[in-house]
C-alpha positions as CSV (number, residue, x, y, z in Angstrom):
1,X,21.0,-3.7,-25.8
2,X,20.0,-2.5,-29.2
3,X,22.2,-1.5,-32.1
4,X,21.9,1.9,-33.7
5,X,18.8,2.1,-35.8
6,X,17.2,-0.8,-34.0
7,X,14.1,-0.2,-31.9
8,X,14.0,-1.5,-28.4
9,X,10.9,-3.8,-27.7
10,X,8.2,-2.2,-25.7
11,X,7.3,-4.2,-22.6
12,X,3.7,-4.7,-21.7
13,X,4.3,-3.5,-18.2
14,X,5.2,0.0,-19.4
15,X,2.1,0.3,-21.5
16,X,-0.1,-1.4,-18.9
17,X,0.8,1.2,-16.2
18,X,-0.1,4.0,-18.5
19,X,-3.4,2.3,-19.4
20,X,-4.3,1.6,-15.8
21,X,-3.8,5.2,-14.7
22,X,-5.5,6.6,-17.8
23,X,-2.4,8.7,-18.4
24,X,-3.0,10.7,-15.2
25,X,-0.2,12.1,-13.1
26,X,0.7,9.9,-10.1
27,X,-0.2,11.4,-6.7
28,X,2.6,12.7,-4.5
29,X,3.9,10.5,-1.7
30,X,2.5,13.0,0.8
31,X,-1.1,12.0,0.0
32,X,-0.6,8.3,0.7
33,X,2.7,7.3,2.4
34,X,4.0,3.7,1.9
35,X,3.1,2.8,5.4
36,X,-0.4,4.3,5.4
37,X,-2.9,1.6,6.2
38,X,-6.0,1.1,4.1
39,X,-9.1,-1.1,4.3
40,X,-12.6,-1.2,2.8
41,X,-15.2,1.0,4.3
42,X,-18.1,-0.9,5.8
43,X,-21.1,-1.8,3.6
44,X,-19.6,-0.5,0.4
45,X,-20.1,-2.2,-3.0
46,X,-17.6,-2.5,-5.8
47,X,-17.8,0.5,-8.1
48,X,-19.5,-0.1,-11.5
49,X,-17.0,-0.6,-14.3
50,X,-14.1,-1.4,-11.9
51,X,-11.1,-2.7,-13.7
52,X,-9.2,-5.9,-12.7
53,X,-6.7,-3.9,-10.6
54,X,-9.5,-2.2,-8.6
55,X,-11.2,-5.6,-8.1
56,X,-7.9,-7.1,-6.8
57,X,-7.5,-4.1,-4.4
58,X,-11.1,-4.7,-3.3
59,X,-10.4,-8.3,-2.5
60,X,-7.2,-7.6,-0.7
61,X,-8.5,-4.8,1.4
62,X,-11.6,-6.7,2.4
63,X,-9.5,-8.9,4.7
64,X,-8.4,-6.0,6.9
65,X,-5.8,-3.2,7.0
66,X,-2.9,-3.4,4.6
67,X,-0.2,-0.8,4.0
68,X,0.1,0.9,0.6
69,X,3.4,-0.9,0.0
70,X,1.7,-4.3,0.7
71,X,-1.1,-3.6,-1.7
72,X,1.4,-2.7,-4.4
73,X,3.5,-5.8,-3.7
74,X,0.6,-8.2,-3.7
75,X,-0.7,-6.8,-7.0
76,X,2.7,-6.6,-8.6
77,X,2.1,-2.9,-9.5
78,X,4.4,0.0,-9.2
79,X,3.8,1.9,-6.0
80,X,2.8,5.0,-7.8
81,X,0.1,3.2,-9.7
82,X,-1.2,1.5,-6.6
83,X,-1.2,4.8,-4.8
84,X,-3.3,6.4,-7.6
85,X,-5.9,3.6,-7.5
86,X,-6.1,3.7,-3.7
87,X,-6.4,7.5,-3.8
88,X,-9.3,7.2,-6.2
89,X,-11.1,4.6,-4.0
90,X,-10.5,6.7,-0.9
91,X,-11.9,9.9,-2.5
92,X,-15.0,7.9,-3.6
93,X,-15.5,6.9,0.1
94,X,-14.7,3.2,-0.5
95,X,-11.6,3.0,1.7
96,X,-10.7,3.9,5.2
97,X,-7.2,5.2,5.8
98,X,-5.1,5.2,9.0
99,X,-1.8,7.0,9.4
100,X,1.2,4.9,9.8
101,X,1.9,3.7,13.3
102,X,4.3,5.8,15.3
103,X,7.9,4.7,15.5
104,X,8.9,2.8,18.7
105,X,10.7,4.9,21.2
106,X,13.7,3.8,23.2
107,X,13.2,2.9,26.8
108,X,15.9,3.6,29.4
109,X,18.1,0.8,30.5
110,X,16.9,0.9,34.1
111,X,13.3,0.2,33.1
112,X,14.4,-2.8,30.9
113,X,16.5,-4.2,33.8
114,X,13.4,-4.0,36.1
115,X,11.3,-5.8,33.6
116,X,14.0,-8.5,33.1
117,X,14.4,-8.9,36.9
118,X,10.6,-9.2,37.3
119,X,10.4,-11.9,34.6
120,X,13.3,-13.8,36.1
121,X,11.7,-13.8,39.5
122,X,8.4,-15.2,38.0
123,X,10.1,-17.9,36.0
124,X,12.5,-18.8,38.8
């Protein structure tokens, strides 16, 4: 806490996010949900002049599909900043996006009992 008249120190994380985004507004969560899966498009090359964060995203997404939340977590970036960088790469055609997987649906008890009985008969 600071006393009156004393300035609070500015952390590098606050300035860094502003610098990474170039001061642009962060995209809405409707464009890229936290569970949206992203990966590199085939046969794409890293954009010229890509910053370290874009390079890190490139390396992460080269391994297969990751969610937006996972990308942000691996990079230690705020979700909004990761979402902005991923949106940029997607609009440039470097990323493939898949909607989040549908939620599991409940199965009725009778079906589960039939499966359990079948497994028990196989195992003995």
